[in-house]
C-alpha positions, -999 to 999 in steps of 0.1 A, spaced: -259 336 294 -226 354 293 -197 333 304 -162 346 310 -138 319 298 -104 334 306 -88 367 314 -86 390 284 -49 396 290 -41 359 288 -61 357 255 -42 386 241 -9 371 250 -18 338 235 -29 355 203 5 373 201 26 342 206 47 341 175 47 312 151 84 309 160 76 298 195 48 275 184 65 258 154 67 220 157 102 209 146 88 184 121 66 211 106 95 235 105 116 210 86 88 205 61 84 242 56 120 248 50 123 219 26 93 232 6 106 267 6 138 255 -10 117 244 -40 102 278 -45 115 310 -61 97 343 -59 106 371 -83 91 405 -76 89 427 -107 93 464 -109 57 469 -97 61 445 -69 39 418 -86 51 384 -73 59 357 -99 60 324 -80 79 294 -95 76 260 -78 88 226 -88 54 211 -80 19 227 -79 21 223 -41 54 242 -40 39 270 -61 9 272 -38 32 274 -8 50 303 -23 18 319 -35 4 321 1 37 333 14 38 361 -11 2 371 -3 10 373 34 40 395 26 18 419 7 -11 421 32 -13 394 59 -41 415 76 -64 410 46 -56 373 44 -63 367 80 -94 388 80 -109 368 52 -106 336 71 -118 351 104 -149 362 86 -153 330 66 -151 308 97 -175 329 117 -150 341 143 -152 379 139 -166 384 173 -135 370 188 -117 400 174 -144 427 172 -166 419 202 -203 413 208 -215 434 178 -202 408 154 -220 378 170 -249 377 145 -225 378 115 -207 348 131 -239 330 136 -248 334 99 -215 319 89 -217 290 114 -251 280 102 -232 266 72 -195 265 81 -189 237 107 -152 231 115 -158 194 123 -176 189 90 -149 208 71 -122 187 87 -141 156 77 -144 169 41 -107 176 41 -100 140 52 -122 127 24 -107 150 -3 -87 137 -32 -50 133 -24 -39 159 -49 -62 185 -33 -52 176 2 -16 182 -8 -24 217 -21 -44 225 11 -14 215 32 8 237 11 -16 266 15 -15 263 53 23 257 54 30 288 33 10 310 57 25 293 88 61 297 74 54 333 68 44 338 104 75 318 115 98 340 95 81 372 105 79 371 144 71 408 145 38 402 127 11 397 154 -21 381 141 -54 393 154 -65 357 160 -51 330 137 -17 321 148 -17 288 130 -35 279 98 -49 244 92 -53 228 58 -91 223 62 -95 261 65 -92 265 28 -126 248 24 -143 276 44 -135 300 16 -135 280 -16 -152 299 -44 -137 334 -43 -167 355 -52 -172 389 -37 -197 381 -10 -209 346 -15 -243 331 -11 -243 331 27 -241 369 28 -275 371 11 -291 361 44 -305 392 61 -287 399 94 -315 419 112 -341 392 105 -317 364 116 -309 384 148 -347 389 154 -354 352 150 -327 339 173 -331 366 199 -325 403 201 -313 398 237 -287 372 227 -275 388 195 -266 424 193 -264 440 159 -249 473 150 -266 496 125 -255 489 89 -231 514 75 -249 543 59 -247 538 21 -234 565 -2 -260 589 -17 -259 568 -48 -241 536 -38 -218 521 -64 -235 490 -79 -215 458 -75 -204 438 -105 -179 435 -133 -174 436 -171 -162 407 -192 -156 410 -230 -144 383 -254 -133 392 -290 -132 365 -317 -102 363 -341 -125 375 -369 -129 407 -350 -93 413 -340 -64 429 -360 -40 400 -352 -65 372 -359 -62 361 -323 -89 360 -296 -89 388 -270 -103 389 -234 -112 419 -213 -110 411 -175 -126 439 -155 -139 430 -120 -157 458 -102 -149 450 -65 -141 470 -34 -106 483 -39 -77 462 -28 -100 431 -26 -76 411 -48 -39 413 -55 -22 405 -88 2 376 -92 16 348 -114 20 313 -102 40 286 -122 50 250 -116 67 222 -136 34 203 -133 16 225 -157 4 254 -136 10 287 -154 -17 312 -143 -17 350 -140 -44 372 -127 -63 384 -96 -64 363 -64 -88 368 -35 -66 373 -4 -59 339 12 -69 317 -17 -46 295 -38 -62 299 -72 -63 327 -97 -99 338 -96 -100 360 -127 -72 356 -151 -55 335 -178 -29 309 -185 -8 303 -217 -38 287 -234 -70 305 -223 -85 330 -200 -116 334 -179 -135 364 -164 -162 360 -138 -191 385 -135 -216 383 -107 -251 372 -115 -261 339 -130 -293 322 -121 -316 320 -92 -297 295 -70 -309 302 -35 -343 289 -24 -363 300 6 -388 275 20 -418 285 42 -419 259 69 -452 254 88 -443 248 124 -460 228 152 -449 219 186 -447 182 194 -443 166 228 -405 163 226 -397 183 194 -404 212 172 -419 199 140 -425 211 104 -450 199 78 -437 180 48 -464 165 26 -486 144 49 -460 140 76 -447 159 105 -409 160 107 -388 171 137 -366 201 131 -330 193 138 -317 213 167 -281 223 171 -263 244 197 -239 268 181 -212 283 204 -202 319 196 -171 331 215 -166 369 216 -143 394 231 -153 417 260 -134 443 280 -133 418 309 -122 388 289 -134 362 265 -170 352 268 -194 330 248 -230 326 238 -247 294 229 -275 297 204 -299 268 197 -306 268 159 -330 249 138 -327 230 105 -353 214 82 -341 191 55 -341 222 33 -315 240 54 -312 263 84 -340 284 97 -330 321 91 -362 342 98 -399 344 102 -425 351 76 -458 357 94 -466 325 113 -441 304 92 -404 299 96 -381 303 66 -354 278 58 -328 285 31 -311 261 7 -280 270 -12 -249 254 -27 -228 236 -1 -201 216 -19 -168 231 -6 -145 203 -19 -160 204 -54 -160 242 -54 -123 243 -45 -115 217 -71 -133 236 -98 -117 269 -87 -82 254 -90 -86 231 -120 -99 257 -143 -66 275 -140 -49 245 -155 -73 239 -184 -56 238 -218 -85 242 -242 -122 247 -244 -131 211 -239 -110 208 -207 -124 241 -194 -160 230 -201 -152 196 -184 -142 215 -152 -173 236 -155 -193 204 -152 -184 203 -115 -211 229 -113 -202 246 -80 -197 282 -91 -230 295 -77 -228 332 -80 -210 339 -113 -211 340 -150 -180 333 -170 -167 350 -202 -140 329 -219 -114 331 -247 -86 309 -258 -56 305 -281 -75 282 -304 -96 312 -313 -127 302 -294 -148 326 -273 -176 315 -251 -200 325 -223 -216 305 -194 -245 322 -177 -242 308 -142 -229 273 -134 -246 258 -104 -283 259 -113 -308 236 -96 -335 220 -117 -370 231 -105 -406 230 -116 -416 260 -136 -450 260 -118 -436 281 -90 -423 317 -86 -387 311 -74 -381 348 -68 -403 344 -37 -403 319 -8 -421 286 -17 -440 263 5 -417 238 22 -446 213 28 -451 211 -10 -430 182 -23 -431 198 -57 -408 226 -46 -379 203 -41 -348 207 -62 -345 180 -89 -307 178 -93 -286 203 -113 -288 214 -149 -260 202 -170 -239 229 -187 -256 222 -220 -290 228 -204 -279 262 -191 -276 295 -210 -244 294 -230 -227 309 -261 -199 295 -282 -183 314 -311 -213 336 -320 -211 349 -356 -210 386 -345 -175 380 -331 -179 393 -296 -194 384 -262 -201 407 -233 -215 405 -198 -218 434 -174 -239 416 -146 -268 420 -169 -291 395 -184 -277 371 -210 -301 381 -237 -279 408 -251 -245 390 -247 -239 387 -284 -262 412 -301 -286 396 -325 -270 362 -318 -277 363 -281 -296 335 -263 -334 339 -265 -353 344 -233 -382 322 -244 -359 291 -245 -351 291 -208 -370 290 -175 -370 324 -157 -350 310 -128 -320 306 -150 -314 344 -149 -318 370 -122 -304 404 -131 -320 427 -158 -304 448 -185 -283 476 -172 -267 508 -185 -233 491 -189 -248 464 -210 -263 490 -233 -229 508 -235 -210 475 -241 -232 466 -270 -225 500 -285 -187 500 -283 -183 463 -293 -209 464 -321 -194 495 -337 -157 485 -338 -137 460 -356 -100 449 -358 -95 451 -321 -60 453 -306 -51 453 -269 -50 491 -270 -82 496 -288 -100 471 -265 -87 492 -236 -100 524 -252 -134 508 -258 -136 496 -222 -128 532 -211 -152 548 -236 -164 580 -217 -201 578 -229 -227 578 -201 -258 563 -218 -281 569 -188 -280 606 -197 -291 598 -232 -324 590 -216 -324 615 -187 -312 647 -202 -338 650 -230 -366 648 -204 -349 677 -184 -346 698 -216 -382 692 -224 -393 701 -189 -374 734 -192 -386 742 -227 -423 736 -218 -422 755 -186 -435 791 -190 -408 818 -192 -425 836 -163 -417 807 -140 -392 819 -114 -375 785 -111 -369 784 -148 -354 819 -149 -327 809 -125 -316 778 -144 -311 790 -180 -273 789 -177 -272 754 -163 -296 742 -191 -273 757 -217 -244 737 -203 -263 705 -203 -279 711 -237 -244 714 -252 -230 684 -234 -222 652 -253 -230 629 -224 -193 619 -220 -174 623 -188 -142 643 -187 -120 658 -159 -127 693 -171 -164 688 -176 -188 710 -156 -217 692 -173 -206 659 -159 -207 672 -123 -240 690 -128 -257 661 -145 -247 635 -119 -257 657 -89 -290 665 -106 -298 629 -115 -289 617 -80 -314 642 -65 -342 634 -90 -338 596 -87 -341 598 -50 -375 615 -54 -387 589 -79 -372 558 -62 -403 549 -41 -425 548 -72 -399 528 -91 -397 502 -63 -435 500 -63 -432 490 -100 -405 465 -92 -378 486 -109 -347 489 -89 -311 501 -95 -292 492 -116 -320 481 -139 -318 500 -173 -355 508 -170 -349 530 -140 -338 558 -162 -368 558 -185 -390 554 -154 -373 584 -138 -377 605 -169 -413 596 -174 -426 597 -139 -412 630 -127 -429 663 -133 -413 693 -149 -413 710 -115 -395 680 -100 -370 680 -128 -362 717 -124 -363 716 -87 -337 688 -86 -315 709 -110 -317 739 -86 -309 717 -56 -279 702 -74 -267 736 -83 -271 748 -47 -253 718 -33 -223 722 -57 -221 758 -48 -222 751 -11 -196 723 -13 -172 738 -39 -180 775 -41 -195 774 -75 -219 751 -94 -195 754 -124 -171 729 -107 -152 705 -131 -157 668 -125 -120 662 -118 -122 685 -88 -149 663 -73 -142 627 -83 -110 616 -66 -88 586 -58 -72 586 -23 -53 559 -4 -41 571 30 -33 539 48 -35 501 45 -67 498 66 -95 476 53 -121 501 65 -112 530 42 -114 566 54 -110 598 34 -99 634 40 -105 664 17 -74 680 32 -51 652 22 -36 645 -13 -57 628 -39 -59 622 -76 -86 632 -101 -104 604 -118 -125 610 -149 -146 578 -150 -178 577 -130 -201 553 -111 -212 524 -133 -248 533 -125 -247 558 -153 -233 533 -178 -196 540 -173 -178 508 -183 -148 518 -163 -164 520 -128 -155 543 -99 -178 550 -71 -184 550 -34 -203 522 -16 -206 539 18 -214 574 31 -185 598 38 -182 631 57 -162 645 28 -174 669 1 -155 652 -26 -164 618 -40 -137 592 -31 -142 559 -49 -138 527 -29 -154 503 -54 -152 497 -91 -122 490 -114 -97 472 -93 -76 446 -111 -81 451 -148 -64 433 -177 -66 429 -215 -52 397 -230 -44 385 -265 -41 348 -270 -16 341 -298 15 319 -301 27 341 -272 5 357 -246 4 395 -248 -13 413 -220 -16 446 -201 -29 452 -166 -35 478 -139 -43 477 -101 -60 503 -80 -32 518 -60 -6 491 -60 3 456 -50 12 461 -14 -10 470 16 20 486 34 21 524 32 59 522 36 62 500 5 71 517 -29 43 495 -43 16 509 -21 7 537 -46 30 532 -76 1 524 -99 -23 550 -86 -16 577 -112 -18 552 -141 -50 538 -127 -66 573 -126 -55 580 -162 -66 546 -175 -30 537 -184 -18 501 -183 15 483 -176 28 455 -196 21 421 -181 54 401 -176 42 366 -185 73 348 -195 103 341 -172 128 359 -195 107 391 -193 102 388 -156 139 385 -150 146 416 -172 123 436 -149 130 419 -116 134 440 -85 140 411 -61 146 374 -64 144 352 -33 131 320 -17 105 322 11 122 328 44 152 347 28 
């Protein structure tokens, strides 16, 4: 039942009360004292370099600096993580909030905070204090909801991955189970015609394969643009990390320190288990079968506040839990419970401690916390080691079951049996070939002929198949030697599109074997000549790139149902061979004709160079990006990673524009050399600031579009030479 809790105007006013008015004198004194121990230097690209006396001081300054750059994204991440989106967005967000609150309970998080190690509690207090001091010193900033941050909130968002395990739970099925009448759900955003695959690239180069004799690391997350800023954080207690930070977190997620570096790629093992629970109704409880016994489901009332035009209201949803986890949907007559990693304290510890590791042994020791559930890790260090960890949190399970599908919850044999140790998981350490790669693909091509062997591991230890980027990475890493920072960057921006090495020959064969009398063939001879002469490499002035991509999109759409029936889905490398082999000559040529017609309709001529179509545009600081063909934009040569482009640039949602505007792919990118002194280069999509009025809103955009990198300012003397502003928080 809908309950109005207070007038909307009152809620709005309370939300807009500035931290200045709410600040407790004792808190304020603590904030000011800690701020006096922090120095922030903004370099000539606006990148903040935060120096603190202690780790806690550095964390305080780190969150203050993030809030300066984009408080909206910081706040939004915590609103989402705590399941409070409906308090801002209204009733349509209720089911998203329910999904989060099935796992994120503020009372439990507060208890976990209270039981945390003293050093971690100190950092969590500093995290909250840095954000609160920012609000205090910026009374003109009006939060949407969170006017005061609490230390325990850091545990609601502790790992830093793109979506997290909870987001794997299907919203429509969750909404259907707990009541269509109680939980509205809006239609999902329409995906782009060929949605950009998620993922990242990580490369490690051994000293034997580098010109300097030092290890190199390629850090290339493929996220939604502006998902992470770039910064450096330093303290006298040994913290010295540089890299990408997910908005609102106090650890460098993908980056390096003076000793070593780490790059996370999404993937890993099968770490989420769905259990089919057989339900029966008891006299006073709803029960589920477990072995020979009937167990009562735990029932919990979850309160979901939400905004309405008339005021704030709330819904109370009764949810169910088996010992496996919360019930999230139905499967026939059975209910489905889901089990996933829930160790927020250990996850936060691991996320932070790896940034302070000084060598491989220390890094591996931190990995033994085993709470990174959704990522692989590519590693390199100043001692010359390179390494790879496929996954981290991997539950032990019987190999008698298919863990890609729900398993019977009543069968005691389906229980998790603890976690695999790091040494039991799929890893690599200093392979003789001198390089390691992961592109969100399987681990069995990570080091060429020295890769792990699939037969040695249970299938649940890996999930994603080979992809086109994986094939491409093996080509560029296996065929080059004596890498430098610049040659590593060139390799990672190699313009080859290996998908078309498979697709184009099938098209040419279809054309060549079609009778000359065929009317369809007669109208495509010029297009075929362009594609026959193409080297399958993207370029701004390439007509063939435009034509090939529009043709392949159309053809794959036709073949997709058949591919799914054979359990081949994007971005599986097999999708291209399947498309080439399961489409008729007529389908191949028809798709080329349709691609030509679409290019002509949208751009006036099918002979449109790729650079006129593929564009970078940033019009404002909104999280929900919008694009406009009539507004300025920049040409970008690299393509969607689907086709094997290592430098990724693509759209994840549909647009009303004719041009393609990337919103996902290369975001923060860095190349690092680990010698006696760190040498590194980096680039951001757009710029450091989310404020369109800032000079650092778009100052890296042209470099980004051209694949040009800036020098990373790692040491204080270099930072000071290129400083734009030096200040303490609050000044």
